[in-house]
C-alpha positions, 0 to 999 in steps of 0.5 A: 176198726172201731165198733159204733153201736147206736142207741135209740126208742120212741120212733127212732127218728134220732138213730134213723138219722145217726144210721143214716150219717154213719152209713154214708160216711164211716165206711170202716167202721162196724155200724149196729143199731139198737131200738128199746122198741120195733119201731125204733130197730126196723127204723134204723134198719131203713137207714142202712144199718147193717145189722139191729137187733132190740130190747133191753138185753139187746143194750148190755150186750153190745154195750160192752162189746163198742168203742163209741156210743151214740144215742138221745140223753134224756 
Protein backbone atom coordinates (compact mmCIF):
# COMPACT_ATOMS: atom_id res chain seq x y z
CA UNK A 1 0.00 0.00 0.00
CA UNK A 2 1.47 3.34 -1.03
CA UNK A 3 0.90 6.60 0.82
CA UNK A 4 -0.26 9.39 -1.47
CA UNK A 5 -0.26 13.03 -0.39
CA UNK A 6 -2.22 15.61 -2.38
CA UNK A 7 -1.22 19.22 -1.67
CA UNK A 8 -3.15 22.24 -2.94
CA UNK A 9 -3.90 25.85 -2.14
CA UNK A 10 -6.09 28.70 -3.34
CA UNK A 11 -9.55 27.21 -3.81
CA UNK A 12 -8.44 23.58 -4.03
CA UNK A 13 -9.65 23.02 -7.60
CA UNK A 14 -6.73 20.92 -8.82
CA UNK A 15 -6.51 19.05 -5.53
CA UNK A 16 -10.23 18.29 -5.69
CA UNK A 17 -9.83 16.77 -9.15
CA UNK A 18 -6.80 14.71 -8.11
CA UNK A 19 -8.52 13.40 -4.97
CA UNK A 20 -11.68 12.47 -6.87
CA UNK A 21 -9.69 10.52 -9.47
CA UNK A 22 -7.53 8.76 -6.88
CA UNK A 23 -10.44 7.92 -4.60
CA UNK A 24 -12.29 6.30 -7.50
CA UNK A 25 -9.36 4.49 -9.11
CA UNK A 26 -6.73 3.66 -6.47
CA UNK A 27 -8.43 1.63 -3.80
CA UNK A 28 -5.17 0.36 -2.31
CA UNK A 29 -3.60 3.81 -1.76
CA UNK A 30 -3.62 5.55 1.60
CA UNK A 31 -4.79 9.01 0.55
CA UNK A 32 -4.14 12.18 2.56
CA UNK A 33 -5.01 15.71 1.46
CA UNK A 34 -3.31 18.85 2.75
CA UNK A 35 -4.52 22.32 1.90
CA UNK A 36 -2.49 25.43 2.42
CA UNK A 37 -5.76 27.03 3.50
CA UNK A 38 -9.10 25.80 4.82
CA UNK A 39 -10.92 26.28 1.49
CA UNK A 40 -8.54 23.89 -0.26
CA UNK A 41 -8.71 21.30 2.53
CA UNK A 42 -12.52 21.31 2.63
CA UNK A 43 -12.75 21.03 -1.18
CA UNK A 44 -10.55 17.92 -1.11
CA UNK A 45 -12.57 16.43 1.76
CA UNK A 46 -15.77 16.90 -0.22
CA UNK A 47 -14.11 15.19 -3.19
CA UNK A 48 -13.56 12.02 -1.17
CA UNK A 49 -10.32 12.36 0.78
CA UNK A 50 -10.58 10.22 3.92
CA UNK A 51 -8.45 12.68 5.92
CA UNK A 52 -7.25 16.22 5.43
CA UNK A 53 -5.16 18.84 7.19
CA UNK A 54 -4.40 22.53 6.76
CA UNK A 55 -1.22 24.58 6.96
CA UNK A 56 2.51 24.53 6.39
CA UNK A 57 3.27 22.25 9.34
CA UNK A 58 0.83 19.67 8.02
CA UNK A 59 2.59 19.74 4.64
CA UNK A 60 6.02 19.25 6.22
CA UNK A 61 4.87 16.44 8.53
CA UNK A 62 2.90 14.47 5.93
CA UNK A 63 5.47 14.91 3.14
CA UNK A 64 8.03 12.97 5.20
CA UNK A 65 5.68 9.98 5.44
CA UNK A 66 4.37 9.97 1.85
CA UNK A 67 5.58 7.76 -0.99
CA UNK A 68 3.99 9.94 -3.67
CA UNK A 69 3.42 13.72 -3.60
CA UNK A 70 0.89 15.32 -5.98
CA UNK A 71 0.01 18.95 -6.47
CA UNK A 72 0.58 22.05 -8.59
CA UNK A 73 4.10 23.25 -9.35
CA UNK A 74 3.36 26.97 -9.05
